[in-house]
KOLBAGU-39874 format. One line per 10 residues: number of its first residue (from 0); their letters; for each residue x, y, z of C-alpha. Coordinates in nm, 2 decimals. Example, Ala and Ser with C-alpha at 12.3 -4.5 7.8 and 13.67 -1.06 7.14 Angstrom:
# residues 2
0	as	1.23:-0.45:0.78; 1.37:-0.11:0.71
This chain:
# residues 544
0	dgrwirnysg	0.00:0.00:0.00; 0.30:0.23:-0.03; 0.37:0.27:0.34; 0.72:0.21:0.48; 0.82:0.06:0.81; 1.16:0.17:0.95; 1.37:-0.13:1.04; 1.56:0.00:1.34; 1.94:-0.06:1.35; 2.20:0.14:1.54
10	avnvkwfgai	2.15:0.49:1.68; 1.82:0.69:1.64; 1.90:1.03:1.50; 1.68:1.33:1.60; 1.70:1.46:1.25; 1.50:1.16:1.13; 1.21:1.32:1.32; 1.25:1.66:1.17; 1.50:1.84:1.40; 1.69:2.11:1.22
20	gdgitddtts	1.96:2.20:1.48; 2.03:2.56:1.35; 1.98:2.73:1.69; 1.68:2.93:1.55; 1.42:2.67:1.48; 1.21:2.53:1.77; 1.32:2.16:1.77; 1.13:2.06:2.09; 0.87:1.85:1.91; 1.11:1.67:1.69
30	iqaaidyikt	1.35:1.57:1.97; 1.06:1.47:2.19; 0.92:1.25:1.90; 1.26:1.07:1.89; 1.25:1.01:2.26; 0.89:0.89:2.25; 0.98:0.65:1.98; 1.26:0.50:2.19; 1.01:0.47:2.48; 0.81:0.23:2.27
40	isinptggqy	1.10:-0.01:2.23; 1.27:0.03:2.57; 1.01:0.07:2.84; 0.94:-0.21:3.07; 0.58:-0.31:3.00; 0.52:-0.48:3.34; 0.54:-0.17:3.55; 0.75:-0.35:3.81; 1.12:-0.33:3.88; 1.33:-0.35:3.57
50	dlsktpkvil	1.54:-0.65:3.48; 1.88:-0.50:3.40; 1.98:-0.81:3.20; 1.69:-0.75:2.96; 1.70:-0.37:2.94; 1.78:-0.26:2.58; 2.04:0.01:2.53; 1.91:0.25:2.27; 2.13:0.54:2.15; 1.97:0.87:2.06
60	sldgghylik	2.21:1.08:1.85; 2.18:1.46:1.85; 2.43:1.47:1.56; 2.62:1.77:1.69; 2.36:2.03:1.62; 2.25:2.35:1.80; 1.89:2.29:1.92; 1.65:2.55:2.06; 1.38:2.40:2.28; 1.08:2.57:2.44
70	kplncydvdg	0.98:2.31:2.70; 1.16:2.02:2.88; 1.26:1.70:2.70; 1.05:1.44:2.88; 1.25:1.12:2.94; 1.01:0.99:3.21; 0.93:0.62:3.21; 1.21:0.51:2.98; 1.49:0.26:3.04; 1.82:0.21:2.86
80	lfidggnali	1.81:0.55:2.68; 2.17:0.66:2.58; 2.18:1.02:2.45; 2.50:1.10:2.26; 2.52:1.46:2.18; 2.82:1.46:1.96; 2.91:1.80:2.12; 2.56:1.93:2.04; 2.43:2.24:2.21; 2.08:2.24:2.36
90	ematvangwe	1.95:2.59:2.45; 1.64:2.69:2.64; 1.43:2.95:2.49; 1.37:3.26:2.71; 1.03:3.30:2.89; 0.96:3.59:2.67; 1.02:3.37:2.37; 0.77:3.11:2.47; 0.93:2.88:2.73; 0.67:2.64:2.89
100	nytrvdktdt	0.73:2.45:3.21; 0.65:2.08:3.25; 0.37:2.02:3.50; 0.21:1.72:3.66; 0.06:1.60:3.99; 0.34:1.46:4.22; 0.21:1.13:4.36; 0.42:1.15:4.68; 0.21:1.44:4.82; -0.04:1.52:4.54
110	stlsvksifm	0.12:1.86:4.49; 0.16:2.01:4.14; 0.51:1.96:4.01; 0.62:2.24:3.78; 0.97:2.19:3.63; 1.19:2.42:3.42; 1.46:2.19:3.29; 1.62:2.08:2.97; 1.61:1.71:3.05; 1.38:1.52:3.28
120	fgatdyattg	1.43:1.16:3.38; 1.21:0.97:3.63; 0.90:0.76:3.69; 0.55:0.91:3.68; 0.40:0.62:3.88; 0.65:0.53:4.15; 0.43:0.55:4.46; 0.35:0.18:4.44; 0.47:-0.13:4.61; 0.62:-0.24:4.28
130	gkfsnecrvt	0.90:0.01:4.31; 0.90:0.14:3.95; 1.18:0.38:3.86; 1.37:0.51:3.56; 1.68:0.31:3.51; 2.01:0.26:3.31; 2.00:0.59:3.11; 2.30:0.79:3.00; 2.37:1.14:2.86; 2.71:1.23:2.72
140	nvrlkgneqs	2.89:1.48:2.50; 2.64:1.76:2.51; 2.64:2.13:2.61; 2.34:2.27:2.79; 2.26:2.64:2.80; 1.99:2.79:3.02; 1.78:3.10:3.00; 1.93:3.27:3.30; 1.64:3.19:3.53; 1.71:3.10:3.90
150	tsrgfyldvv	1.49:2.79:3.88; 1.62:2.66:3.54; 1.78:2.32:3.54; 2.00:2.11:3.31; 1.87:1.78:3.45; 1.57:1.71:3.68; 1.59:1.35:3.82; 1.27:1.22:3.98; 1.31:0.86:4.11; 1.60:0.72:3.91
160	anitidnvsf	1.87:0.46:3.94; 2.19:0.39:3.74; 2.18:0.73:3.56; 2.51:0.84:3.40; 2.57:1.20:3.31; 2.92:1.23:3.15; 3.11:1.50:2.96; 2.84:1.76:2.99; 2.88:2.14:3.02; 2.63:2.37:3.18
170	qnlgygingk	2.59:2.74:3.13; 2.35:3.01:3.26; 2.14:2.78:3.48; 2.00:2.79:3.83; 2.08:2.42:3.88; 2.30:2.19:3.69; 2.17:1.85:3.82; 1.86:1.87:4.05; 1.63:1.60:4.18; 1.50:1.36:4.44
180	vvflsnfnnl	1.54:0.99:4.51; 1.85:0.93:4.31; 2.02:0.59:4.34; 2.35:0.44:4.23; 2.42:0.70:3.96; 2.73:0.86:3.81; 2.80:1.23:3.73; 3.14:1.27:3.58; 3.35:1.51:3.38; 3.12:1.81:3.41
190	tfdtvgslvy	3.19:2.19:3.37; 2.98:2.47:3.49; 2.98:2.84:3.39; 2.75:3.07:3.58; 2.54:2.80:3.74; 2.39:2.86:4.09; 2.39:2.50:4.22; 2.60:2.23:4.05; 2.44:1.92:4.21; 2.14:1.95:4.43
200	ikntsvvdgy	1.98:1.63:4.54; 1.69:1.65:4.80; 1.56:1.30:4.85; 1.21:1.26:4.98; 1.01:0.96:5.11; 0.80:0.76:4.87; 0.57:0.48:4.96; 0.73:0.17:4.79; 0.94:-0.13:4.86; 1.29:0.00:4.78
210	nsgtgleggg	1.25:0.34:4.94; 1.04:0.31:5.25; 1.16:0.61:5.45; 1.38:0.40:5.68; 1.67:0.35:5.45; 1.92:0.58:5.28; 1.64:0.76:5.08; 1.87:0.77:4.78; 2.24:0.76:4.76; 2.52:0.56:4.62
220	ivisnlkayn	2.61:0.84:4.39; 2.96:0.88:4.24; 3.05:1.23:4.14; 3.39:1.31:3.99; 3.58:1.57:3.79; 3.37:1.88:3.83; 3.49:2.23:3.74; 3.28:2.54:3.82; 3.37:2.90:3.76; 3.08:3.12:3.84
230	efafnsepkl	3.15:3.43:4.05; 2.80:3.55:3.96; 2.51:3.30:3.96; 2.13:3.30:3.94; 2.05:3.18:4.28; 2.20:3.14:4.63; 2.17:2.76:4.67; 2.47:2.55:4.78; 2.71:2.44:4.51; 2.68:2.08:4.62
240	yfykcgelqv	2.38:1.99:4.83; 2.27:1.65:4.95; 1.96:1.59:5.17; 1.91:1.24:5.31; 2.19:1.09:5.10; 2.43:0.82:5.20; 2.72:0.63:5.04; 2.83:0.92:4.83; 3.17:0.91:4.65; 3.27:1.27:4.55
250	nniisfgglg	3.61:1.33:4.40; 3.81:1.60:4.22; 3.59:1.91:4.25; 3.70:2.27:4.19; 3.43:2.53:4.26; 3.50:2.90:4.23; 3.26:3.17:4.33; 2.89:3.17:4.38; 2.63:3.34:4.60; 2.55:3.04:4.83
260	kglvieraia	2.72:2.78:5.04; 2.98:2.53:4.92; 2.92:2.17:5.03; 2.61:2.09:5.24; 2.50:1.75:5.37; 2.20:1.75:5.60; 1.86:1.62:5.70; 1.58:1.76:5.92; 1.58:1.65:6.29; 1.24:1.48:6.24
270	dnatgmnwnv	1.39:1.25:5.98; 1.59:1.06:6.24; 1.51:0.72:6.08; 1.72:0.82:5.77; 2.09:0.74:5.78; 2.35:0.95:5.60; 2.64:0.72:5.65; 2.96:0.62:5.47; 3.01:0.92:5.25; 3.36:0.99:5.11
280	fnnieiaetq	3.49:1.32:4.98; 3.84:1.36:4.82; 4.02:1.64:4.65; 3.77:1.92:4.69; 3.85:2.29:4.65; 3.59:2.56:4.74; 3.69:2.92:4.68; 3.54:3.26:4.70; 3.19:3.16:4.80; 2.96:3.41:4.96
290	grplefsyvs	2.81:3.16:5.20; 2.94:2.89:5.43; 3.19:2.67:5.25; 3.12:2.35:5.45; 2.81:2.25:5.65; 2.72:1.90:5.79; 2.42:1.81:6.00; 2.33:1.46:6.13; 2.61:1.30:5.93; 2.81:0.99:6.05
300	kmlmsniqiv	3.09:0.76:5.94; 3.23:1.00:5.68; 3.58:1.03:5.54; 3.72:1.35:5.39; 4.07:1.41:5.25; 4.25:1.69:5.07; 3.99:1.96:5.13; 4.09:2.32:5.05; 3.88:2.62:5.15; 4.03:2.94:5.00
310	kagkglaglt	3.90:3.29:5.07; 3.55:3.16:5.12; 3.25:3.29:5.31; 3.28:3.64:5.18; 2.93:3.74:5.29; 2.91:3.57:5.63; 2.99:3.89:5.82; 3.14:3.72:6.13; 2.94:3.40:6.12; 3.10:3.05:6.13
320	ackffassei	3.26:2.94:5.81; 3.27:2.56:5.85; 3.00:2.40:6.07; 2.96:2.04:6.20; 2.63:1.98:6.39; 2.49:1.67:6.56; 2.74:1.45:6.36; 2.97:1.17:6.46; 3.26:0.96:6.35; 3.40:1.19:6.08
330	sinnlvidnf	3.76:1.19:5.98; 3.91:1.49:5.79; 4.26:1.45:5.66; 4.46:1.72:5.49; 4.23:2.01:5.54; 4.36:2.36:5.44; 4.16:2.67:5.52; 4.33:2.99:5.40; 4.17:3.32:5.45; 4.40:3.62:5.39
340	vadsnypgiy	4.15:3.91:5.38; 4.09:4.13:5.67; 3.73:4.23:5.59; 3.43:4.26:5.83; 3.22:4.08:5.57; 3.42:3.76:5.61; 3.37:3.48:5.87; 3.46:3.52:6.23; 3.50:3.16:6.38; 3.63:2.94:6.10
350	vtiedctair	3.53:2.60:6.24; 3.25:2.52:6.48; 3.18:2.17:6.61; 2.85:2.15:6.80; 2.68:1.85:6.96; 2.92:1.62:6.79; 3.11:1.30:6.88; 3.44:1.17:6.74; 3.52:1.43:6.48; 3.89:1.39:6.40
360	fsngtilsvp	4.10:1.64:6.21; 4.46:1.54:6.11; 4.73:1.69:5.89; 4.61:2.03:5.80; 4.65:2.41:5.81; 4.42:2.68:5.91; 4.55:3.03:5.83; 4.31:3.30:5.92; 4.27:3.67:5.96; 4.00:3.77:6.20
370	nvdaieaivk	3.73:3.98:6.04; 3.72:4.21:6.36; 3.91:4.21:6.68; 3.84:3.98:6.98; 3.66:3.70:6.79; 3.64:3.41:7.04; 3.85:3.15:6.85; 3.95:3.01:6.52; 3.80:2.68:6.62; 3.52:2.64:6.87
380	fvnstrckfs	3.38:2.32:7.03; 3.03:2.33:7.18; 2.88:2.03:7.38; 3.10:1.78:7.19; 3.30:1.48:7.30; 3.60:1.28:7.18; 3.71:1.52:6.91; 4.07:1.60:6.82; 4.30:1.80:6.60; 4.64:1.64:6.54
390	mfnfgntsvs	4.94:1.74:6.33; 4.79:2.08:6.24; 4.94:2.42:6.17; 4.73:2.71:6.32; 4.82:3.06:6.20; 4.64:3.38:6.32; 4.77:3.67:6.12; 4.71:4.00:6.30; 4.60:4.28:6.08; 4.56:4.64:6.21
400	gqkynyiiss	4.56:4.50:6.57; 4.27:4.25:6.50; 4.33:3.92:6.69; 4.14:3.62:6.80; 4.11:3.56:7.17; 4.22:3.20:7.13; 4.32:2.95:6.87; 4.08:2.68:7.00; 3.81:2.70:7.27; 3.57:2.45:7.42
410	dancnnigiv	3.28:2.51:7.65; 3.21:2.34:7.99; 2.98:2.08:7.83; 3.26:1.93:7.62; 3.46:1.63:7.71; 3.79:1.49:7.59; 3.86:1.76:7.33; 4.23:1.73:7.22; 4.49:1.92:7.03; 4.82:1.72:6.98
420	dsdcltgttn	5.14:1.73:6.78; 5.06:2.07:6.63; 5.22:2.41:6.56; 5.07:2.74:6.66; 5.17:3.09:6.57; 5.23:3.24:6.91; 5.19:3.61:7.01; 4.89:3.68:6.79; 4.60:3.61:7.03; 4.45:3.85:7.28
430	tdlfnllggg	4.44:3.60:7.57; 4.60:3.26:7.52; 4.64:2.98:7.26; 4.37:2.76:7.41; 4.06:2.80:7.63; 3.96:2.44:7.71; 3.68:2.42:7.96; 3.55:2.07:7.92; 3.62:1.77:8.14; 3.93:1.58:8.02
440	dyyrnivdvs	4.01:1.84:7.75; 4.38:1.84:7.68; 4.67:1.95:7.46; 5.02:1.82:7.43; 5.33:1.84:7.20; 5.24:2.19:7.09; 5.53:2.40:6.95; 5.56:2.75:6.82; 5.67:2.84:6.47; 6.04:2.85:6.58
450	gsalalnsni	6.02:2.48:6.69; 6.04:2.55:7.07; 5.81:2.37:7.31; 5.55:2.60:7.46; 5.57:2.65:7.84; 5.20:2.63:7.89; 4.99:2.44:8.14; 4.83:2.14:7.96; 4.51:1.99:8.09; 4.70:1.66:8.12
460	legvitynps	4.93:1.64:8.43; 5.18:1.37:8.52; 5.36:1.24:8.83; 5.62:0.96:8.85; 5.79:0.79:9.14; 5.97:0.46:9.20; 5.77:0.25:9.44; 5.81:-0.10:9.60; 5.49:-0.23:9.75; 5.51:-0.44:10.06
470	niatgsqett	5.35:-0.79:10.10; 4.98:-0.72:10.07; 4.74:-0.97:10.24; 4.43:-1.09:10.06; 4.14:-0.86:10.12; 4.37:-0.57:10.21; 4.51:-0.27:10.03; 4.82:-0.05:10.04; 4.82:0.32:9.96; 5.09:0.58:9.86
480	titvsgaslg	5.08:0.94:9.74; 5.24:1.12:9.45; 5.28:1.49:9.42; 5.13:1.63:9.09; 5.15:2.00:9.07; 4.82:2.16:8.95; 4.60:1.86:9.05; 4.28:1.96:9.22; 3.99:1.78:9.38; 3.75:1.66:9.12
490	dyatasfgnl	4.01:1.60:8.85; 4.03:1.27:8.68; 4.32:1.04:8.78; 4.46:0.71:8.65; 4.76:0.51:8.75; 5.00:0.25:8.60; 5.28:0.03:8.74; 5.59:-0.07:8.56; 5.60:-0.43:8.69; 5.38:-0.73:8.73
500	lyglslsaev	5.09:-0.68:8.97; 5.00:-1.05:9.00; 4.62:-0.97:9.01; 4.64:-0.66:9.22; 4.39:-0.38:9.13; 4.52:-0.03:9.09; 4.32:0.29:9.14; 4.40:0.66:9.17; 4.22:0.97:9.30; 4.31:1.33:9.37
510	taantvtvhf	4.28:1.36:9.75; 4.41:1.71:9.80; 4.56:1.99:9.60; 4.87:1.87:9.41; 4.83:1.52:9.57; 4.72:1.19:9.41; 4.66:0.88:9.62; 4.72:0.54:9.46; 4.56:0.22:9.60; 4.70:-0.13:9.55
520	inntgadvnt	4.41:-0.36:9.62; 4.43:-0.73:9.67; 4.12:-0.93:9.60; 4.30:-1.23:9.46; 4.24:-1.47:9.75; 4.61:-1.50:9.83; 4.89:-1.28:9.96; 5.08:-1.09:9.69; 5.43:-0.96:9.71; 5.53:-0.78:9.39
530	isgtlrvivn	5.87:-0.61:9.32; 5.97:-0.24:9.28; 5.87:-0.05:8.97; 5.78:0.28:8.82; 5.45:0.42:8.95; 5.30:0.67:8.71; 4.98:0.88:8.74; 4.80:1.09:8.48; 4.56:1.37:8.59; 4.31:1.51:8.34
540	krtn	4.20:1.85:8.45; 3.83:1.91:8.51; 3.77:2.28:8.48; 3.39:2.30:8.49
């Protein structure tokens, strides 16, 4: 009857469907027709979870054109779609030139979803026990140009898994990659020019089997090799933002400029069933942000290394630059914070650790100029325990007489805050190097920049004698005292003995000013006669 049926083989080209690619013609309908065709051959017809072994991989070629679009390219409910741009440019039309948002009812809360984005991937019917989601899609070798709107996006991801975005550039957008409920995906080799937020993932609870609200709520995302240069941007959102995300692997990021914060990981306090564990960040540089460069809330079991904060927080006007709140078991290795501008618009305290446990900083440098005189400290601990700085270099450059009061301070609700094996630039604080008020807080092996040991009172005191206990009968004890200058009633004391105790128990207590009493207690059931040895006591000052 004269009709032809296309026998598909290889990549689908958008120009088969009428796309021109001259940067003037509206190619939205043609590109969408190509995507819709691929949906007919790649969508999972069962509506359930996709079988990755049977998912077809269909390539959509943009053939290197310059495409103008006037509404989002709808890639919802498609599996196995690979878009190869061939260095194509896709440009959003301006609102004045007819841009139209994508709208639909969001099944998670029945609200109306209105999206301004170049690409959209996701599932329209995911609020089911079947756990449907968009899966195994890839976009590569394409340039995306926005319409300079604060809410414009390069990608909007709405319940997706195994999505790869690689070798993509973003320009003039409010967000590069934005979305919710994003699993096991890869964002690699991306560049951003004048983009408000590079990656902004805010996971939300959906009622289904794989994302019930008690798990990670999305996560397992690998992000690597991102470069952003955007002194001026279209919104004040964080450069990298993750809400209710776990198992992130983020590597090799350089972000310069921007109106908002740098890197933020958080959740609301009411979402206490959601873990944000096992995140790893390596080789991150955040420079010249207006907002806070680092902010973490309710994060645990996180590793960070090679983090550089340069001249950041330009609009904080005395507020904290880097903040850790209600977090635990975080290790930060090789942290460099370098602020060399004496400006009242810059941060005051550079690191605040509040309500945290086991935050460990090692091998780093904090060089800071106070934004005004008499800021409390470069680093401040509040109601935190078992946190430590080790092998750090602290520098407090005094400009026009502006000084911090202390290098590090802790309040009376802290416990076991430590600074060890570190260098401090002396003579540039108003009061002292440290103001440690928590029980068991301590510092040791602190030197000034000339390499001399500092003659300062540490919160760890020590006393040593040679002692030979007598024969101690079972059920009895023997006591002796050691002079420890600076020890006071209420301080913590422990003892050790440099020879075999043969089952004797050893305890120590501060019984008077500068005096520690040590008890050798025999509950073995037999007499014990040990030999002479070194008796050592350690006193941790309690100052609250």
